[in-house]
N, CA, C and O atoms as CSV, one atom per row, in Angstrom:
chain,resi,resn,atom,element,x,y,z
A,1,MET,N,N,-31.728,-24.081,17.597
A,1,MET,CA,C,-31.210,-24.230,18.943
A,1,MET,C,C,-29.762,-24.706,18.922
A,1,MET,O,O,-28.894,-24.156,19.600
A,2,ILE,N,N,-29.525,-25.760,18.110
A,2,ILE,CA,C,-28.159,-26.286,18.024
A,2,ILE,C,C,-27.234,-25.255,17.396
A,2,ILE,O,O,-26.091,-25.099,17.824
A,3,ARG,N,N,-27.730,-24.549,16.377
A,3,ARG,CA,C,-26.902,-23.501,15.754
A,3,ARG,C,C,-26.521,-22.437,16.765
A,3,ARG,O,O,-25.381,-21.971,16.776
A,4,ALA,N,N,-27.451,-22.051,17.604
A,4,ALA,CA,C,-27.179,-21.030,18.620
A,4,ALA,C,C,-26.118,-21.514,19.595
A,4,ALA,O,O,-25.252,-20.738,19.997
A,5,LEU,N,N,-26.171,-22.789,19.984
A,5,LEU,CA,C,-25.158,-23.335,20.888
A,5,LEU,C,C,-23.783,-23.374,20.234
A,5,LEU,O,O,-22.782,-23.033,20.864
A,6,ILE,N,N,-23.736,-23.786,18.978
A,6,ILE,CA,C,-22.453,-23.835,18.269
A,6,ILE,C,C,-21.883,-22.430,18.106
A,6,ILE,O,O,-20.689,-22.213,18.314
A,7,LEU,N,N,-22.730,-21.484,17.736
A,7,LEU,CA,C,-22.287,-20.107,17.585
A,7,LEU,C,C,-21.768,-19.553,18.907
A,7,LEU,O,O,-20.739,-18.877,18.928
A,8,SER,N,N,-22.454,-19.824,19.997
A,8,SER,CA,C,-22.006,-19.377,21.316
A,8,SER,C,C,-20.649,-19.984,21.661
A,8,SER,O,O,-19.779,-19.311,22.213
A,9,PHE,N,N,-20.481,-21.251,21.332
A,9,PHE,CA,C,-19.218,-21.926,21.610
A,9,PHE,C,C,-18.079,-21.299,20.805
A,9,PHE,O,O,-17.011,-21.018,21.348
A,10,VAL,N,N,-18.309,-21.085,19.523
A,10,VAL,CA,C,-17.278,-20.492,18.660
A,10,VAL,C,C,-16.939,-19.083,19.124
A,10,VAL,O,O,-15.763,-18.727,19.203
A,11,LEU,N,N,-17.935,-18.287,19.426
A,11,LEU,CA,C,-17.687,-16.926,19.900
A,11,LEU,C,C,-16.943,-16.928,21.229
A,11,LEU,O,O,-16.092,-16.072,21.471
A,12,GLY,N,N,-17.263,-17.882,22.081
A,12,GLY,CA,C,-16.569,-17.984,23.362
A,12,GLY,C,C,-15.102,-18.328,23.185
A,12,GLY,O,O,-14.241,-17.772,23.867
A,13,ILE,N,N,-14.818,-19.234,22.280
A,13,ILE,CA,C,-13.419,-19.610,22.003
A,13,ILE,C,C,-12.649,-18.434,21.422
A,13,ILE,O,O,-11.527,-18.157,21.846
A,14,THR,N,N,-13.244,-17.736,20.451
A,14,THR,CA,C,-12.538,-16.618,19.832
A,14,THR,C,C,-12.317,-15.474,20.814
A,14,THR,O,O,-11.357,-14.716,20.672
A,15,ALA,N,N,-13.184,-15.343,21.797
A,15,ALA,CA,C,-13.002,-14.298,22.803
A,15,ALA,C,C,-11.766,-14.561,23.655
A,15,ALA,O,O,-11.199,-13.629,24.225
A,16,LEU,N,N,-11.349,-15.805,23.747
A,16,LEU,CA,C,-10.171,-16.147,24.538
A,16,LEU,C,C,-8.869,-15.828,23.811
A,16,LEU,O,O,-7.819,-15.712,24.443
A,17,LEU,N,N,-8.928,-15.686,22.481
A,17,LEU,CA,C,-7.729,-15.358,21.717
A,17,LEU,C,C,-7.371,-13.898,21.946
A,17,LEU,O,O,-8.260,-13.046,21.949
A,18,PRO,N,N,-6.095,-13.586,22.139
A,18,PRO,CA,C,-5.711,-12.199,22.406
A,18,PRO,C,C,-5.910,-11.286,21.198
A,18,PRO,O,O,-6.191,-10.100,21.371
A,19,PHE,N,N,-5.769,-11.813,19.975
A,19,PHE,CA,C,-5.956,-11.023,18.770
A,19,PHE,C,C,-6.031,-11.973,17.586
A,19,PHE,O,O,-5.582,-13.116,17.676
A,20,PRO,N,N,-6.595,-11.508,16.479
A,20,PRO,CA,C,-6.658,-12.376,15.298
A,20,PRO,C,C,-5.261,-12.722,14.794
A,20,PRO,O,O,-4.348,-11.899,14.861
A,21,LEU,N,N,-5.105,-13.916,14.300
A,21,LEU,CA,C,-3.799,-14.349,13.806
A,21,LEU,C,C,-3.318,-13.508,12.646
A,21,LEU,O,O,-2.112,-13.291,12.519
A,22,SER,N,N,-4.201,-13.025,11.796
A,22,SER,CA,C,-3.781,-12.224,10.650
A,22,SER,C,C,-3.114,-10.926,11.094
A,22,SER,O,O,-2.185,-10.457,10.436
A,23,ILE,N,N,-3.565,-10.349,12.180
A,23,ILE,CA,C,-2.943,-9.136,12.692
A,23,ILE,C,C,-1.598,-9.464,13.317
A,23,ILE,O,O,-0.647,-8.693,13.186
A,24,ALA,N,N,-1.510,-10.586,13.985
A,24,ALA,CA,C,-0.258,-10.962,14.642
A,24,ALA,C,C,0.851,-11.204,13.629
A,24,ALA,O,O,2.020,-10.961,13.926
A,25,ASN,N,N,0.499,-11.681,12.431
A,25,ASN,CA,C,1.498,-11.990,11.424
A,25,ASN,C,C,1.693,-10.895,10.392
A,25,ASN,O,O,2.491,-11.055,9.468
A,26,ALA,N,N,0.989,-9.801,10.528
A,26,ALA,CA,C,1.088,-8.727,9.539
A,26,ALA,C,C,2.466,-8.075,9.595
A,26,ALA,O,O,2.988,-7.790,10.672
A,27,ALA,N,N,3.040,-7.845,8.428
A,27,ALA,CA,C,4.338,-7.183,8.337
A,27,ALA,C,C,4.149,-5.692,8.535
A,27,ALA,O,O,3.072,-5.144,8.301
A,28,GLU,N,N,5.211,-5.055,8.968
A,28,GLU,CA,C,5.157,-3.610,9.099
A,28,GLU,C,C,5.189,-2.981,7.721
A,28,GLU,O,O,5.942,-3.415,6.850
A,29,VAL,N,N,4.381,-1.970,7.526
A,29,VAL,CA,C,4.372,-1.286,6.244
A,29,VAL,C,C,5.518,-0.287,6.191
A,29,VAL,O,O,6.017,0.160,7.224
A,30,GLN,N,N,5.922,0.052,4.993
A,30,GLN,CA,C,6.958,1.056,4.772
A,30,GLN,C,C,6.370,2.189,3.954
A,30,GLN,O,O,5.429,1.999,3.184
A,31,THR,N,N,6.932,3.357,4.132
A,31,THR,CA,C,6.535,4.508,3.331
A,31,THR,C,C,7.774,5.076,2.661
A,31,THR,O,O,8.796,5.305,3.309
A,32,VAL,N,N,7.672,5.300,1.352
A,32,VAL,CA,C,8.784,5.880,0.598
A,32,VAL,C,C,8.269,7.043,-0.228
A,32,VAL,O,O,7.075,7.153,-0.509
A,33,MET,N,N,9.196,7.907,-0.608
A,33,MET,CA,C,8.863,9.007,-1.493
A,33,MET,C,C,9.580,8.776,-2.817
A,33,MET,O,O,10.772,8.472,-2.854
A,34,LEU,N,N,8.836,8.924,-3.884
A,34,LEU,CA,C,9.393,8.784,-5.224
A,34,LEU,C,C,9.478,10.158,-5.880
A,34,LEU,O,O,8.553,10.963,-5.775
A,35,ASP,N,N,10.580,10.415,-6.546
A,35,ASP,CA,C,10.689,11.620,-7.371
A,35,ASP,C,C,10.145,11.265,-8.745
A,35,ASP,O,O,10.574,10.292,-9.364
A,36,VAL,N,N,9.195,12.067,-9.216
A,36,VAL,CA,C,8.564,11.830,-10.515
A,36,VAL,C,C,8.672,13.115,-11.331
A,36,VAL,O,O,7.720,13.892,-11.386
A,37,PRO,N,N,9.822,13.346,-11.965
A,37,PRO,CA,C,10.045,14.622,-12.649
A,37,PRO,C,C,9.185,14.843,-13.885
A,37,PRO,O,O,9.085,15.975,-14.358
A,38,GLY,N,N,8.564,13.801,-14.421
A,38,GLY,CA,C,7.785,13.934,-15.649
A,38,GLY,C,C,6.377,14.471,-15.480
A,38,GLY,O,O,5.636,14.567,-16.459
A,39,MET,N,N,5.992,14.821,-14.267
A,39,MET,CA,C,4.650,15.383,-14.076
A,39,MET,C,C,4.600,16.765,-14.711
A,39,MET,O,O,5.387,17.646,-14.364
A,40,THR,N,N,3.667,16.951,-15.647
A,40,THR,CA,C,3.594,18.227,-16.359
A,40,THR,C,C,2.251,18.940,-16.223
A,40,THR,O,O,2.127,20.103,-16.607
A,41,CYS,N,N,1.245,18.253,-15.679
A,41,CYS,CA,C,-0.069,18.895,-15.539
A,41,CYS,C,C,-0.765,18.395,-14.282
A,41,CYS,O,O,-0.285,17.480,-13.613
A,42,LYS,N,N,-1.895,19.005,-13.974
A,42,LYS,CA,C,-2.599,18.658,-12.742
A,42,LYS,C,C,-3.244,17.280,-12.790
A,42,LYS,O,O,-3.677,16.776,-11.753
A,43,PHE,N,N,-3.320,16.655,-13.964
A,43,PHE,CA,C,-3.908,15.321,-14.080
A,43,PHE,C,C,-2.876,14.209,-13.921
A,43,PHE,O,O,-3.245,13.063,-13.661
A,44,CYS,N,N,-1.611,14.521,-14.070
A,44,CYS,CA,C,-0.548,13.514,-13.934
A,44,CYS,C,C,-0.597,12.795,-12.580
A,44,CYS,O,O,-0.478,11.570,-12.547
A,45,PRO,N,N,-0.766,13.510,-11.471
A,45,PRO,CA,C,-0.795,12.822,-10.177
A,45,PRO,C,C,-1.912,11.778,-10.061
A,45,PRO,O,O,-1.762,10.787,-9.345
A,46,ILE,N,N,-3.014,11.993,-10.752
A,46,ILE,CA,C,-4.116,11.031,-10.705
A,46,ILE,C,C,-3.687,9.721,-11.365
A,46,ILE,O,O,-3.929,8.640,-10.830
A,47,THR,N,N,-3.058,9.825,-12.515
A,47,THR,CA,C,-2.585,8.647,-13.240
A,47,THR,C,C,-1.541,7.894,-12.426
A,47,THR,O,O,-1.571,6.666,-12.348
A,48,ILE,N,N,-0.626,8.632,-11.825
A,48,ILE,CA,C,0.443,8.021,-11.029
A,48,ILE,C,C,-0.143,7.318,-9.812
A,48,ILE,O,O,0.232,6.188,-9.500
A,49,ARG,N,N,-1.051,7.978,-9.135
A,49,ARG,CA,C,-1.685,7.393,-7.945
A,49,ARG,C,C,-2.416,6.103,-8.300
A,49,ARG,O,O,-2.288,5.104,-7.591
A,50,LYS,N,N,-3.179,6.115,-9.389
A,50,LYS,CA,C,-3.919,4.924,-9.800
A,50,LYS,C,C,-2.971,3.780,-10.147
A,50,LYS,O,O,-3.237,2.628,-9.804
A,51,ALA,N,N,-1.865,4.091,-10.826
A,51,ALA,CA,C,-0.888,3.053,-11.189
A,51,ALA,C,C,-0.272,2.433,-9.940
A,51,ALA,O,O,-0.100,1.216,-9.873
A,52,LEU,N,N,0.057,3.250,-8.966
A,52,LEU,CA,C,0.668,2.743,-7.732
A,52,LEU,C,C,-0.318,1.907,-6.923
A,52,LEU,O,O,0.067,0.894,-6.339
A,53,LEU,N,N,-1.571,2.314,-6.884
A,53,LEU,CA,C,-2.569,1.573,-6.111
A,53,LEU,C,C,-2.870,0.198,-6.705
A,53,LEU,O,O,-3.420,-0.663,-6.018
A,54,LYS,N,N,-2.521,-0.015,-7.965
A,54,LYS,CA,C,-2.715,-1.321,-8.595
A,54,LYS,C,C,-1.636,-2.327,-8.211
A,54,LYS,O,O,-1.798,-3.525,-8.443
A,55,VAL,N,N,-0.543,-1.856,-7.629
A,55,VAL,CA,C,0.544,-2.749,-7.228
A,55,VAL,C,C,0.101,-3.520,-5.980
A,55,VAL,O,O,-0.276,-2.905,-4.983
A,56,PRO,N,N,0.142,-4.852,-6.023
A,56,PRO,CA,C,-0.230,-5.635,-4.839
A,56,PRO,C,C,0.645,-5.254,-3.639
A,56,PRO,O,O,1.870,-5.203,-3.748
A,57,GLY,N,N,0.014,-4.991,-2.512
A,57,GLY,CA,C,0.743,-4.616,-1.307
A,57,GLY,C,C,0.736,-3.129,-1.019
A,57,GLY,O,O,1.061,-2.714,0.093
A,58,VAL,N,N,0.372,-2.314,-2.006
A,58,VAL,CA,C,0.302,-0.861,-1.784
A,58,VAL,C,C,-1.007,-0.549,-1.075
A,58,VAL,O,O,-2.087,-0.917,-1.537
A,59,THR,N,N,-0.888,0.139,0.062
A,59,THR,CA,C,-2.082,0.476,0.837
A,59,THR,C,C,-2.484,1.939,0.698
A,59,THR,O,O,-3.635,2.300,0.941
A,60,GLU,N,N,-1.525,2.780,0.304
A,60,GLU,CA,C,-1.833,4.203,0.145
A,60,GLU,C,C,-0.840,4.814,-0.833
A,60,GLU,O,O,0.342,4.471,-0.831
A,61,ALA,N,N,-1.332,5.718,-1.663
A,61,ALA,CA,C,-0.468,6.431,-2.597
A,61,ALA,C,C,-0.980,7.863,-2.732
A,61,ALA,O,O,-2.172,8.097,-2.934
A,62,LYS,N,N,-0.067,8.800,-2.617
A,62,LYS,CA,C,-0.401,10.219,-2.770
A,62,LYS,C,C,0.599,10.821,-3.744
A,62,LYS,O,O,1.788,10.505,-3.701
A,63,SER,N,N,0.113,11.685,-4.616
A,63,SER,CA,C,0.994,12.359,-5.565
A,63,SER,C,C,0.905,13.853,-5.339
A,63,SER,O,O,-0.163,14.387,-5.040
A,64,ASP,N,N,2.044,14.525,-5.485
A,64,ASP,CA,C,2.123,15.966,-5.286
A,64,ASP,C,C,2.655,16.600,-6.567
A,64,ASP,O,O,3.832,16.460,-6.899
A,65,PHE,N,N,1.775,17.297,-7.282
A,65,PHE,CA,C,2.183,17.907,-8.549
A,65,PHE,C,C,3.245,18.986,-8.363
A,65,PHE,O,O,4.267,18.946,-9.047
A,66,PRO,N,N,3.042,19.955,-7.458
A,66,PRO,CA,C,4.066,21.000,-7.326
A,66,PRO,C,C,5.448,20.435,-6.930
A,66,PRO,O,O,6.476,20.912,-7.410
A,67,GLY,N,N,5.459,19.435,-6.069
A,67,GLY,CA,C,6.731,18.862,-5.632
A,67,GLY,C,C,7.257,17.775,-6.556
A,67,GLY,O,O,8.393,17.323,-6.417
A,68,LYS,N,N,6.411,17.355,-7.509
A,68,LYS,CA,C,6.756,16.281,-8.446
A,68,LYS,C,C,7.227,15.023,-7.711
A,68,LYS,O,O,8.257,14.429,-8.029
A,69,THR,N,N,6.408,14.641,-6.696
A,69,THR,CA,C,6.720,13.462,-5.895
A,69,THR,C,C,5.477,12.603,-5.713
A,69,THR,O,O,4.348,13.044,-5.929
A,70,ALA,N,N,5.723,11.370,-5.312
A,70,ALA,CA,C,4.646,10.461,-4.916
A,70,ALA,C,C,5.082,9.807,-3.616
A,70,ALA,O,O,6.226,9.369,-3.491
A,71,THR,N,N,4.187,9.739,-2.664
A,71,THR,CA,C,4.454,9.086,-1.391
A,71,THR,C,C,3.628,7.812,-1.356
A,71,THR,O,O,2.413,7.833,-1.552
A,72,VAL,N,N,4.318,6.692,-1.101
A,72,VAL,CA,C,3.666,5.384,-1.191
A,72,VAL,C,C,3.862,4.603,0.100
A,72,VAL,O,O,4.982,4.498,0.601
A,73,THR,N,N,2.786,4.059,0.634
A,73,THR,CA,C,2.831,3.167,1.789
A,73,THR,C,C,2.518,1.767,1.282
A,73,THR,O,O,1.516,1.551,0.600
A,74,PHE,N,N,3.389,0.817,1.622
A,74,PHE,CA,C,3.248,-0.527,1.066
A,74,PHE,C,C,3.781,-1.587,2.023
A,74,PHE,O,O,4.525,-1.289,2.957
A,75,ASP,N,N,3.385,-2.820,1.770
A,75,ASP,CA,C,3.857,-3.981,2.516
A,75,ASP,C,C,5.079,-4.515,1.781
A,75,ASP,O,O,4.953,-4.986,0.650
A,76,PRO,N,N,6.262,-4.454,2.397
A,76,PRO,CA,C,7.482,-4.895,1.712
A,76,PRO,C,C,7.526,-6.397,1.438
A,76,PRO,O,O,8.357,-6.857,0.655
A,77,ASP,N,N,6.641,-7.163,2.073
A,77,ASP,CA,C,6.571,-8.593,1.774
A,77,ASP,C,C,5.813,-8.855,0.473
A,77,ASP,O,O,5.921,-9.936,-0.107
A,78,LYS,N,N,5.049,-7.863,0.018
A,78,LYS,CA,C,4.235,-8.040,-1.185
A,78,LYS,C,C,4.698,-7.176,-2.353
A,78,LYS,O,O,4.424,-7.507,-3.506
A,79,ALA,N,N,5.384,-6.091,-2.078
A,79,ALA,CA,C,5.833,-5.181,-3.135
A,79,ALA,C,C,7.253,-4.724,-2.836
A,79,ALA,O,O,7.662,-4.616,-1.680
A,80,SER,N,N,7.987,-4.461,-3.899
A,80,SER,CA,C,9.362,-3.969,-3.743
A,80,SER,C,C,9.446,-2.552,-4.303
A,80,SER,O,O,8.527,-2.075,-4.968
A,81,LEU,N,N,10.552,-1.902,-4.024
A,81,LEU,CA,C,10.757,-0.558,-4.561
A,81,LEU,C,C,10.766,-0.587,-6.084
A,81,LEU,O,O,10.257,0.327,-6.733
A,82,SER,N,N,11.342,-1.633,-6.644
A,82,SER,CA,C,11.360,-1.724,-8.109
A,82,SER,C,C,9.949,-1.926,-8.664
A,82,SER,O,O,9.660,-1.465,-9.768
A,83,ASP,N,N,9.063,-2.607,-7.926
A,83,ASP,CA,C,7.663,-2.743,-8.355
A,83,ASP,C,C,7.007,-1.364,-8.440
A,83,ASP,O,O,6.236,-1.090,-9.360
A,84,LEU,N,N,7.321,-0.504,-7.475
A,84,LEU,CA,C,6.721,0.828,-7.438
A,84,LEU,C,C,7.221,1.690,-8.590
A,84,LEU,O,O,6.429,2.331,-9.281
A,85,THR,N,N,8.537,1.704,-8.796
A,85,THR,CA,C,9.081,2.523,-9.882
A,85,THR,C,C,8.675,1.966,-11.245
A,85,THR,O,O,8.489,2.725,-12.197
A,86,GLN,N,N,8.540,0.653,-11.340
A,86,GLN,CA,C,8.084,0.041,-12.599
A,86,GLN,C,C,6.645,0.433,-12.898
A,86,GLN,O,O,6.289,0.664,-14.053
A,87,ALA,N,N,5.819,0.508,-11.861
A,87,ALA,CA,C,4.416,0.893,-12.052
A,87,ALA,C,C,4.297,2.311,-12.593
A,87,ALA,O,O,3.499,2.566,-13.495
A,88,THR,N,N,5.079,3.229,-12.053
A,88,THR,CA,C,5.013,4.608,-12.559
A,88,THR,C,C,5.579,4.690,-13.972
A,88,THR,O,O,5.051,5.420,-14.811
A,89,ALA,N,N,6.648,3.948,-14.238
A,89,ALA,CA,C,7.231,3.943,-15.584
A,89,ALA,C,C,6.246,3.378,-16.601
A,89,ALA,O,O,6.117,3.907,-17.706
A,90,ASN,N,N,5.553,2.305,-16.229
A,90,ASN,CA,C,4.557,1.716,-17.125
A,90,ASN,C,C,3.408,2.681,-17.411
A,90,ASN,O,O,2.771,2.602,-18.461
A,91,ALA,N,N,3.149,3.584,-16.479
A,91,ALA,CA,C,2.100,4.586,-16.668
A,91,ALA,C,C,2.609,5.795,-17.455
A,91,ALA,O,O,1.848,6.719,-17.745
A,92,GLY,N,N,3.901,5.783,-17.799
A,92,GLY,CA,C,4.475,6.884,-18.573
A,92,GLY,C,C,5.216,7.915,-17.755
A,92,GLY,O,O,5.560,8.983,-18.261
A,93,TYR,N,N,5.465,7.604,-16.487
A,93,TYR,CA,C,6.127,8.560,-15.592
A,93,TYR,C,C,7.277,7.871,-14.841
A,93,TYR,O,O,7.091,7.421,-13.710
A,94,PRO,N,N,8.443,7.785,-15.450
A,94,PRO,CA,C,9.578,7.159,-14.757
A,94,PRO,C,C,9.835,7.876,-13.427
A,94,PRO,O,O,9.702,9.095,-13.322
A,95,SER,N,N,10.202,7.091,-12.427
A,95,SER,CA,C,10.449,7.657,-11.100
A,95,SER,C,C,11.679,7.013,-10.481
A,95,SER,O,O,12.155,5.969,-10.928
A,96,THR,N,N,12.177,7.666,-9.444
A,96,THR,CA,C,13.284,7.141,-8.661
A,96,THR,C,C,12.934,7.289,-7.195
A,96,THR,O,O,12.177,8.180,-6.810
A,97,VAL,N,N,13.495,6.404,-6.378
A,97,VAL,CA,C,13.273,6.478,-4.938
A,97,VAL,C,C,14.123,7.616,-4.386
A,97,VAL,O,O,15.327,7.694,-4.633
A,98,ARG,N,N,13.476,8.484,-3.643
A,98,ARG,CA,C,14.206,9.605,-3.021
A,98,ARG,C,C,14.992,9.070,-1.849
A,98,ARG,O,O,14.429,8.420,-0.967
A,99,THR,N,N,16.275,9.330,-1.826
A,99,THR,CA,C,17.119,8.897,-0.729
A,99,THR,C,C,17.118,9.946,0.364
A,99,THR,O,O,17.058,11.148,0.103
A,100,GLN,N,N,17.186,9.460,1.600
A,100,GLN,CA,C,17.224,10.400,2.735
A,100,GLN,C,C,18.623,10.952,2.862
A,100,GLN,O,O,19.612,10.231,2.735
A,101,GLU,N,N,18.685,12.224,3.111
A,101,GLU,CA,C,19.999,12.888,3.232
A,101,GLU,C,C,20.389,13.052,4.668
A,101,GLU,O,O,21.458,13.587,4.961
């Protein structure tokens, strides 16, 4: 009975909050494209994707074999561009950040 009252009270209080604090403080994610010229086979993108996903702050990574690129979405408060290029280099595929023209 007491647990039910406490739970009702807590749920009532949280219902008054406009949104969770973690969402309010979340940084905007960034998306960058990396040029990865060393991709030579259809399995290379898998290795690159796995290496990028291990970087703290990376939320999504896609690799494109024909285009020899990787597209990465990450939290800039947790990962830097150099973290991303270092991850691909450590996996055996040096990369550079593609600059917008």
